[in-house]
N, C-alpha and C positions, 0 to 999 in steps of 0.2 A: 515401065519400069526403070529405075533412075539408076544409072551407072556403077552407083556405090551396093546398092542392094545385088546386083548383078555381081559384083567382085566378090560380094561375102558369102554369096551363094554359089559362088564357084570355088570359093577359099575352102568353103565347109567340106563340098565335095570333093576336093583336090586332097584335103585333109582325112577324109574317111578313106581315100584311093590308098595314101600310105600307111594306115594303120591297118586296114585290110588285109595289103601285100606285105606289112610286118609281121602280120599275126600268122599268117600260111606260112610264111618263113621260118620262123619262132617254132610255130607249132601252137600260140597262143591263141584259143580259141575264143577266149572275151576279147580280146585285142582286133581280133577279127570281125565278130560280129559287133564291138563298139565301133568298127570303120563301115560297116555294110548300113549299119544307124543311119553316122553321120552323112552319108552320100544318101540315102533315103531323105534324109531331112531336108537337106540342100536342095533335093530334086522336086519336093513338095515345095517348098517356099518358091521355087522359080515359078513353078507350074502358079501359083496363088499369085506372082505378081505379073505373071503374061494374063489370067484371069481379068485382074484391076484395070490393065491396061485395054480392054478388050472395052469396058463399058467407060473409060475416060470419054 
């Protein structure tokens, strides 16, 4: 996994955490759900990169 991919995936995860927290604090369920989706996406991409590394 390249360092840049790791960083992008981590940024997506952290952005999602921020959106989720903001959504909870303001009662905005849509923003909260968007944050959770961003986190899931970042984690899924990171898992895919790890699988690629295993087969290198």
